[in-house]
N, CA, C and O atoms as CSV, one atom per row, in Angstrom:
chain,resi,resn,atom,element,x,y,z
A,1,UNK,N,N,65.223,14.754,1.433
A,1,UNK,CA,C,64.290,15.077,2.484
A,1,UNK,C,C,63.643,13.790,2.944
A,1,UNK,O,O,63.331,12.908,2.144
A,2,UNK,N,N,63.447,13.699,4.246
A,2,UNK,CA,C,62.685,12.580,4.782
A,2,UNK,C,C,61.675,13.124,5.772
A,2,UNK,O,O,61.925,14.120,6.452
A,3,UNK,N,N,60.542,12.469,5.845
A,3,UNK,CA,C,59.491,12.880,6.776
A,3,UNK,C,C,59.409,11.841,7.879
A,3,UNK,O,O,59.437,10.640,7.610
A,4,UNK,N,N,59.311,12.292,9.101
A,4,UNK,CA,C,59.221,11.428,10.266
A,4,UNK,C,C,57.940,11.780,10.994
A,4,UNK,O,O,57.697,12.950,11.286
A,5,UNK,N,N,57.119,10.788,11.291
A,5,UNK,CA,C,55.899,11.069,12.043
A,5,UNK,C,C,56.195,11.013,13.533
A,5,UNK,O,O,56.765,10.040,14.027
A,6,UNK,N,N,55.815,12.035,14.225
A,6,UNK,CA,C,55.936,12.132,15.675
A,6,UNK,C,C,54.518,12.332,16.172
A,6,UNK,O,O,53.672,12.828,15.427
A,7,UNK,N,N,54.235,11.958,17.415
A,7,UNK,CA,C,52.874,12.102,17.933
A,7,UNK,C,C,52.363,13.513,17.679
A,7,UNK,O,O,52.936,14.488,18.166
A,8,UNK,N,N,51.295,13.615,16.922
A,8,UNK,CA,C,50.629,14.882,16.611
A,8,UNK,C,C,51.522,15.879,15.875
A,8,UNK,O,O,51.263,17.082,15.912
A,9,UNK,N,N,52.564,15.397,15.211
A,9,UNK,CA,C,53.441,16.305,14.466
A,9,UNK,C,C,54.108,15.528,13.338
A,9,UNK,O,O,54.130,14.297,13.341
A,10,UNK,N,N,54.640,16.252,12.394
A,10,UNK,CA,C,55.433,15.650,11.327
A,10,UNK,C,C,56.723,16.448,11.242
A,10,UNK,O,O,56.697,17.677,11.180
A,11,UNK,N,N,57.846,15.750,11.238
A,11,UNK,CA,C,59.143,16.414,11.180
A,11,UNK,C,C,59.752,16.165,9.811
A,11,UNK,O,O,59.736,15.037,9.319
A,12,UNK,N,N,60.278,17.190,9.204
A,12,UNK,CA,C,60.951,17.088,7.913
A,12,UNK,C,C,62.437,17.314,8.145
A,12,UNK,O,O,62.828,18.314,8.749
A,13,UNK,N,N,63.255,16.405,7.677
A,13,UNK,CA,C,64.695,16.524,7.842
A,13,UNK,C,C,65.317,16.680,6.461
A,13,UNK,O,O,65.180,15.804,5.607
A,14,UNK,N,N,65.996,17.790,6.248
A,14,UNK,CA,C,66.735,18.034,5.015
A,14,UNK,C,C,68.208,17.927,5.369
A,14,UNK,O,O,68.641,18.470,6.385
A,15,UNK,N,N,68.970,17.243,4.557
A,15,UNK,CA,C,70.391,17.097,4.818
A,15,UNK,C,C,71.170,17.718,3.677
A,15,UNK,O,O,70.903,17.443,2.507
A,16,UNK,N,N,72.127,18.551,4.020
A,16,UNK,CA,C,72.978,19.231,3.049
A,16,UNK,C,C,74.385,18.689,3.214
A,16,UNK,O,O,74.975,18.822,4.287
A,17,UNK,N,N,74.927,18.088,2.186
A,17,UNK,CA,C,76.272,17.525,2.226
A,17,UNK,C,C,77.157,18.354,1.310
A,17,UNK,O,O,76.911,18.443,0.108
A,18,UNK,N,N,78.179,18.953,1.880
A,18,UNK,CA,C,79.107,19.777,1.114
A,18,UNK,C,C,80.480,19.139,1.199
A,18,UNK,O,O,80.927,18.772,2.286
A,19,UNK,N,N,81.142,19.007,0.088
A,19,UNK,CA,C,82.515,18.509,0.132
A,19,UNK,C,C,83.376,19.400,-0.746
A,19,UNK,O,O,82.925,19.925,-1.764
A,20,UNK,N,N,84.597,19.556,-0.339
A,20,UNK,CA,C,85.533,20.370,-1.091
A,20,UNK,C,C,86.911,19.735,-0.974
A,20,UNK,O,O,87.209,19.066,0.015
A,21,UNK,N,N,87.733,19.940,-1.964
A,21,UNK,CA,C,89.085,19.399,-1.933
A,21,UNK,C,C,90.051,20.567,-1.811
A,21,UNK,O,O,90.121,21.425,-2.691
A,22,UNK,N,N,90.792,20.590,-0.715
A,22,UNK,CA,C,91.811,21.605,-0.479
A,22,UNK,C,C,93.136,20.880,-0.267
A,22,UNK,O,O,93.242,20.037,0.624
A,23,UNK,N,N,94.125,21.191,-1.059
A,23,UNK,CA,C,95.433,20.549,-0.960
A,23,UNK,C,C,95.308,19.031,-0.984
A,23,UNK,O,O,95.983,18.338,-0.222
A,24,UNK,N,N,94.459,18.519,-1.844
A,24,UNK,CA,C,94.200,17.100,-2.039
A,24,UNK,C,C,93.640,16.419,-0.790
A,24,UNK,O,O,93.777,15.206,-0.633
A,25,UNK,N,N,93.021,17.177,0.083
A,25,UNK,CA,C,92.323,16.625,1.248
A,25,UNK,C,C,90.854,16.954,1.062
A,25,UNK,O,O,90.495,18.113,0.853
A,26,UNK,N,N,90.017,15.957,1.136
A,26,UNK,CA,C,88.584,16.186,0.968
A,26,UNK,C,C,87.975,16.536,2.315
A,26,UNK,O,O,88.092,15.777,3.277
A,27,UNK,N,N,87.333,17.678,2.374
A,27,UNK,CA,C,86.641,18.108,3.584
A,27,UNK,C,C,85.151,17.957,3.343
A,27,UNK,O,O,84.640,18.403,2.316
A,28,UNK,N,N,84.460,17.343,4.264
A,28,UNK,CA,C,83.025,17.122,4.118
A,28,UNK,C,C,82.306,17.794,5.274
A,28,UNK,O,O,82.676,17.615,6.435
A,29,UNK,N,N,81.292,18.557,4.958
A,29,UNK,CA,C,80.462,19.196,5.971
A,29,UNK,C,C,79.031,18.749,5.742
A,29,UNK,O,O,78.538,18.768,4.614
A,30,UNK,N,N,78.376,18.354,6.801
A,30,UNK,CA,C,76.976,17.963,6.701
A,30,UNK,C,C,76.163,18.919,7.558
A,30,UNK,O,O,76.480,19.142,8.726
A,31,UNK,N,N,75.125,19.478,6.978
A,31,UNK,CA,C,74.203,20.332,7.727
A,31,UNK,C,C,72.812,19.744,7.567
A,31,UNK,O,O,72.476,19.200,6.516
A,32,UNK,N,N,72.016,19.854,8.598
A,32,UNK,CA,C,70.657,19.351,8.536
A,32,UNK,C,C,69.692,20.447,8.939
A,32,UNK,O,O,69.989,21.279,9.796
A,33,UNK,N,N,68.546,20.431,8.310
A,33,UNK,CA,C,67.456,21.324,8.681
A,33,UNK,C,C,66.359,20.434,9.224
A,33,UNK,O,O,65.886,19.529,8.536
A,34,UNK,N,N,65.959,20.687,10.443
A,34,UNK,CA,C,64.864,19.937,11.048
A,34,UNK,C,C,63.720,20.904,11.266
A,34,UNK,O,O,63.856,21.883,12.000
A,35,UNK,N,N,62.605,20.634,10.638
A,35,UNK,CA,C,61.424,21.472,10.797
A,35,UNK,C,C,60.297,20.584,11.283
A,35,UNK,O,O,59.891,19.652,10.590
A,36,UNK,N,N,59.794,20.868,12.467
A,36,UNK,CA,C,58.710,20.080,13.048
A,36,UNK,C,C,57.422,20.865,12.887
A,36,UNK,O,O,57.304,21.992,13.367
A,37,UNK,N,N,56.458,20.261,12.208
A,37,UNK,CA,C,55.167,20.900,11.978
A,37,UNK,C,C,54.107,20.153,12.766
A,37,UNK,O,O,53.904,18.961,12.538
A,38,UNK,N,N,53.422,20.825,13.689
A,38,UNK,CA,C,52.345,20.156,14.409
A,38,UNK,C,C,51.221,19.785,13.454
A,38,UNK,O,O,50.881,20.557,12.557
A,39,UNK,N,N,50.649,18.612,13.643
A,39,UNK,CA,C,49.512,18.185,12.835
A,39,UNK,C,C,48.270,18.876,13.390
A,39,UNK,O,O,48.056,18.867,14.602
A,40,UNK,N,N,47.453,19.470,12.534
A,40,UNK,CA,C,46.260,20.146,13.040
A,40,UNK,C,C,45.293,19.137,13.648
A,40,UNK,O,O,44.876,18.183,12.992
A,41,UNK,N,N,44.942,19.365,14.914
A,41,UNK,CA,C,44.007,18.482,15.602
A,41,UNK,C,C,42.624,19.112,15.645
A,41,UNK,O,O,41.611,18.413,15.674
A,42,UNK,N,N,42.592,20.416,15.647
A,42,UNK,CA,C,41.329,21.137,15.677
A,42,UNK,C,C,41.586,22.491,15.038
A,42,UNK,O,O,42.732,22.849,14.767
A,43,UNK,N,N,40.539,23.228,14.802
A,43,UNK,CA,C,40.721,24.560,14.232
A,43,UNK,C,C,41.539,25.415,15.193
A,43,UNK,O,O,41.327,25.404,16.405
A,44,UNK,N,N,42.473,26.150,14.616
A,44,UNK,CA,C,43.290,27.034,15.434
A,44,UNK,C,C,42.436,28.177,15.960
A,44,UNK,O,O,41.533,28.667,15.282
A,45,UNK,N,N,42.737,28.582,17.165
A,45,UNK,CA,C,42.018,29.696,17.769
A,45,UNK,C,C,43.001,30.816,18.059
A,45,UNK,O,O,44.215,30.617,18.012
A,46,UNK,N,N,42.481,31.971,18.352
A,46,UNK,CA,C,43.301,33.134,18.699
A,46,UNK,C,C,44.313,33.485,17.608
A,46,UNK,O,O,45.384,34.007,17.916
A,47,UNK,N,N,44.000,33.209,16.344
A,47,UNK,CA,C,44.885,33.582,15.248
A,47,UNK,C,C,46.081,32.674,15.060
A,47,UNK,O,O,46.941,32.982,14.235
A,48,UNK,N,N,46.181,31.565,15.788
A,48,UNK,CA,C,47.305,30.654,15.623
A,48,UNK,C,C,47.174,29.908,14.306
A,48,UNK,O,O,46.076,29.511,13.915
A,49,UNK,N,N,48.311,29.715,13.614
A,49,UNK,CA,C,48.320,28.970,12.354
A,49,UNK,C,C,49.458,27.964,12.381
A,49,UNK,O,O,50.572,28.284,12.796
A,50,UNK,N,N,49.176,26.759,11.942
A,50,UNK,CA,C,50.193,25.719,11.860
A,50,UNK,C,C,51.249,26.143,10.844
A,50,UNK,O,O,50.893,26.631,9.772
A,51,UNK,N,N,52.557,25.972,11.150
A,51,UNK,CA,C,53.600,26.351,10.189
A,51,UNK,C,C,53.500,25.544,8.904
A,51,UNK,O,O,53.241,24.341,8.932
A,52,UNK,N,N,53.706,26.212,7.784
A,52,UNK,CA,C,53.758,25.555,6.480
A,52,UNK,C,C,54.923,26.146,5.691
A,52,UNK,O,O,55.327,27.286,5.919
A,53,UNK,N,N,55.455,25.356,4.763
A,53,UNK,CA,C,56.562,25.824,3.932
A,53,UNK,C,C,56.083,26.850,2.922
A,53,UNK,O,O,55.036,26.682,2.298
A,54,UNK,N,N,56.859,27.915,2.767
A,54,UNK,CA,C,56.702,28.854,1.659
A,54,UNK,C,C,57.697,28.443,0.571
A,54,UNK,O,O,57.361,28.407,-0.613
A,55,UNK,N,N,58.919,28.138,0.992
A,55,UNK,CA,C,59.975,27.727,0.070
A,55,UNK,C,C,60.727,26.558,0.704
A,55,UNK,O,O,61.295,26.699,1.787
A,56,UNK,N,N,60.733,25.400,0.030
A,56,UNK,CA,C,61.446,24.226,0.524
A,56,UNK,C,C,62.795,24.109,-0.171
A,56,UNK,O,O,62.926,24.469,-1.341
A,57,UNK,N,N,63.807,23.603,0.549
A,57,UNK,CA,C,65.084,23.348,-0.119
A,57,UNK,C,C,64.908,22.255,-1.170
A,57,UNK,O,O,64.046,21.390,-1.019
A,58,UNK,N,N,65.712,22.283,-2.231
A,58,UNK,CA,C,65.608,21.217,-3.228
A,58,UNK,C,C,66.068,19.893,-2.622
A,58,UNK,O,O,66.881,19.892,-1.698
A,59,UNK,N,N,65.559,18.757,-3.131
A,59,UNK,CA,C,65.980,17.470,-2.580
A,59,UNK,C,C,67.453,17.168,-2.853
A,59,UNK,O,O,68.087,16.432,-2.097
A,60,UNK,N,N,67.996,17.736,-3.932
A,60,UNK,CA,C,69.411,17.544,-4.257
A,60,UNK,C,C,69.906,18.772,-4.995
A,60,UNK,O,O,69.209,19.308,-5.856
A,61,UNK,N,N,71.117,19.221,-4.658
A,61,UNK,CA,C,71.677,20.415,-5.273
A,61,UNK,C,C,73.150,20.168,-5.560
A,61,UNK,O,O,73.920,19.887,-4.642
A,62,UNK,N,N,73.546,20.269,-6.812
A,62,UNK,CA,C,74.946,20.119,-7.209
A,62,UNK,C,C,75.464,21.472,-7.659
A,62,UNK,O,O,74.782,22.204,-8.377
A,63,UNK,N,N,76.683,21.799,-7.230
A,63,UNK,CA,C,77.263,23.080,-7.614
A,63,UNK,C,C,78.776,22.990,-7.542
A,63,UNK,O,O,79.331,22.082,-6.923
A,64,UNK,N,N,79.427,23.936,-8.177
A,64,UNK,CA,C,80.881,24.018,-8.197
A,64,UNK,C,C,81.352,24.892,-7.044
A,64,UNK,O,O,80.666,25.836,-6.653
A,65,UNK,N,N,82.526,24.576,-6.500
A,65,UNK,CA,C,83.088,25.430,-5.455
A,65,UNK,C,C,83.408,26.820,-5.985
A,65,UNK,O,O,83.490,27.777,-5.216
A,66,UNK,N,N,83.588,26.932,-7.301
A,66,UNK,CA,C,83.876,28.237,-7.894
A,66,UNK,C,C,82.658,29.150,-7.871
A,66,UNK,O,O,82.788,30.367,-7.736
A,67,UNK,N,N,81.482,28.563,-8.003
A,67,UNK,CA,C,80.273,29.382,-8.063
A,67,UNK,C,C,79.553,29.459,-6.726
A,67,UNK,O,O,78.859,30.440,-6.460
A,68,UNK,N,N,79.702,28.443,-5.878
A,68,UNK,CA,C,78.992,28.430,-4.602
A,68,UNK,C,C,77.497,28.296,-4.815
A,68,UNK,O,O,77.029,28.160,-5.946
A,69,UNK,N,N,76.760,28.335,-3.732
A,69,UNK,CA,C,75.307,28.255,-3.819
A,69,UNK,C,C,74.684,28.801,-2.548
A,69,UNK,O,O,75.370,29.034,-1.553
A,70,UNK,N,N,73.410,28.995,-2.595
A,70,UNK,CA,C,72.644,29.402,-1.423
A,70,UNK,C,C,71.448,28.462,-1.337
A,70,UNK,O,O,70.741,28.255,-2.323
A,71,UNK,N,N,71.227,27.898,-0.162
A,71,UNK,CA,C,70.101,26.996,0.039
A,71,UNK,C,C,69.107,27.716,0.937
A,71,UNK,O,O,69.426,28.074,2.071
A,72,UNK,N,N,67.909,27.925,0.425
A,72,UNK,CA,C,66.903,28.686,1.169
A,72,UNK,C,C,65.766,27.793,1.629
A,72,UNK,O,O,65.403,26.823,0.964
A,73,UNK,N,N,65.221,28.138,2.765
A,73,UNK,CA,C,64.035,27.464,3.280
A,73,UNK,C,C,63.271,28.492,4.101
A,73,UNK,O,O,63.829,29.095,5.017
A,74,UNK,N,N,62.016,28.693,3.781
A,74,UNK,CA,C,61.191,29.618,4.553
A,74,UNK,C,C,59.851,28.961,4.855
A,74,UNK,O,O,59.356,28.131,4.093
A,75,UNK,N,N,59.291,29.350,5.967
A,75,UNK,CA,C,57.992,28.826,6.381
A,75,UNK,C,C,57.225,29.963,7.040
A,75,UNK,O,O,57.814,30.943,7.496
A,76,UNK,N,N,55.901,29.822,7.084
A,76,UNK,CA,C,55.117,30.835,7.780
A,76,UNK,C,C,54.139,30.150,8.716
A,76,UNK,O,O,53.807,28.977,8.546
A,77,UNK,N,N,53.695,30.885,9.682
A,77,UNK,CA,C,52.746,30.399,10.673
A,77,UNK,C,C,52.574,31.471,11.736
A,77,UNK,O,O,53.194,32.531,11.655
A,78,UNK,N,N,51.759,31.210,12.704
A,78,UNK,CA,C,51.559,32.158,13.795
A,78,UNK,C,C,51.508,31.362,15.094
A,78,UNK,O,O,50.563,30.605,15.320
A,79,UNK,N,N,52.519,31.527,15.954
A,79,UNK,CA,C,53.649,32.453,15.858
A,79,UNK,C,C,54.597,32.041,14.728
A,79,UNK,O,O,54.621,30.878,14.324
A,80,UNK,N,N,55.387,33.016,14.214
A,80,UNK,CA,C,56.283,32.725,13.101
A,80,UNK,C,C,57.295,31.638,13.472
A,80,UNK,O,O,57.939,31.731,14.517
A,81,UNK,N,N,57.447,30.602,12.625
A,81,UNK,CA,C,58.435,29.558,12.916
A,81,UNK,C,C,59.849,30.061,12.671
A,81,UNK,O,O,60.068,30.967,11.866
A,82,UNK,N,N,60.800,29.469,13.368
A,82,UNK,CA,C,62.210,29.779,13.181
A,82,UNK,C,C,62.826,28.633,12.392
A,82,UNK,O,O,62.740,27.476,12.805
A,83,UNK,N,N,63.439,28.943,11.270
A,83,UNK,CA,C,64.086,27.946,10.422
A,83,UNK,C,C,65.584,28.161,10.539
A,83,UNK,O,O,66.071,29.274,10.335
A,84,UNK,N,N,66.324,27.100,10.867
A,84,UNK,CA,C,67.774,27.231,10.977
A,84,UNK,C,C,68.435,25.936,10.539
A,84,UNK,O,O,67.832,24.864,10.591
A,85,UNK,N,N,69.685,26.051,10.106
A,85,UNK,CA,C,70.479,24.893,9.703
A,85,UNK,C,C,71.347,24.491,10.881
A,85,UNK,O,O,71.924,25.342,11.559
A,86,UNK,N,N,71.436,23.185,11.121
A,86,UNK,CA,C,72.202,22.660,12.248
A,86,UNK,C,C,73.209,21.648,11.712
A,86,UNK,O,O,72.860,20.782,10.910
A,87,UNK,N,N,74.463,21.759,12.158
A,87,UNK,CA,C,75.491,20.808,11.749
A,87,UNK,C,C,75.300,19.485,12.480
A,87,UNK,O,O,74.545,19.413,13.449
A,88,UNK,N,N,75.982,18.439,12.019
A,88,UNK,CA,C,75.819,17.111,12.609
A,88,UNK,C,C,76.234,17.067,14.076
A,88,UNK,O,O,75.795,16.179,14.808
A,89,UNK,N,N,77.076,18.011,14.525
A,89,UNK,CA,C,77.462,18.038,15.939
A,89,UNK,C,C,76.499,18.861,16.791
A,89,UNK,O,O,76.733,19.049,17.985
A,90,UNK,N,N,75.414,19.353,16.181
A,90,UNK,CA,C,74.398,20.088,16.926
A,90,UNK,C,C,74.595,21.593,16.963
A,90,UNK,O,O,73.739,22.306,17.486
A,91,UNK,N,N,75.706,22.101,16.420
A,91,UNK,CA,C,75.930,23.544,16.413
A,91,UNK,C,C,75.231,24.173,15.210
A,91,UNK,O,O,74.981,23.514,14.201
A,92,UNK,N,N,74.924,25.451,15.341
A,92,UNK,CA,C,74.250,26.170,14.268
A,92,UNK,C,C,75.209,26.366,13.093
A,92,UNK,O,O,76.368,26.736,13.281
A,93,UNK,N,N,74.716,26.115,11.886
A,93,UNK,CA,C,75.523,26.293,10.678
A,93,UNK,C,C,75.442,27.745,10.232
A,93,UNK,O,O,74.376,28.360,10.271
A,94,UNK,N,N,76.564,28.279,9.814
A,94,UNK,CA,C,76.583,29.625,9.237
A,94,UNK,C,C,77.120,29.464,7.818
A,94,UNK,O,O,76.440,28.894,6.964
A,95,UNK,N,N,78.298,29.946,7.561
A,95,UNK,CA,C,78.905,29.769,6.249
A,95,UNK,C,C,79.918,28.642,6.324
A,95,UNK,O,O,80.518,28.405,7.373
A,96,UNK,N,N,80.105,27.955,5.218
A,96,UNK,CA,C,81.082,26.877,5.148
A,96,UNK,C,C,82.387,27.464,4.637
A,96,UNK,O,O,82.418,28.017,3.538
A,97,UNK,N,N,83.490,27.355,5.421
A,97,UNK,CA,C,84.768,27.912,4.977
A,97,UNK,C,C,85.187,27.321,3.637
A,97,UNK,O,O,85.020,26.126,3.393
A,98,UNK,N,N,85.730,28.166,2.779
A,98,UNK,CA,C,86.199,27.712,1.475
A,98,UNK,C,C,85.133,27.753,0.396
A,98,UNK,O,O,85.443,27.570,-0.781
A,99,UNK,N,N,83.875,27.990,0.775
A,99,UNK,CA,C,82.788,28.109,-0.195
A,99,UNK,C,C,82.258,29.523,-0.147
A,99,UNK,O,O,82.274,30.173,0.899
A,100,UNK,N,N,81.775,30.007,-1.318
A,100,UNK,CA,C,81.180,31.332,-1.304
A,100,UNK,C,C,79.687,31.197,-1.327
A,100,UNK,O,O,78.976,32.202,-1.321
């Protein structure tokens, strides 16, 4: 995880690197989670709340292709933040083929 300061906000970038060997060819998939949290400048009004993490992804996760894994990240705020994984080409990540 790395934190990047942006004007009046802090962005957290999590990078997920998955590699698998199929027929002696190594396939590598990189997914990133970018979560931008506005820095509180004043008390929120009208029930608005700055997004905060409920569950952060681990900084490093090792697993076997036989067992697979699930990487979770949740945050709360008002309005509710949307958390999604994005591949290095900018497309939304879903499941990685060959992994369970």
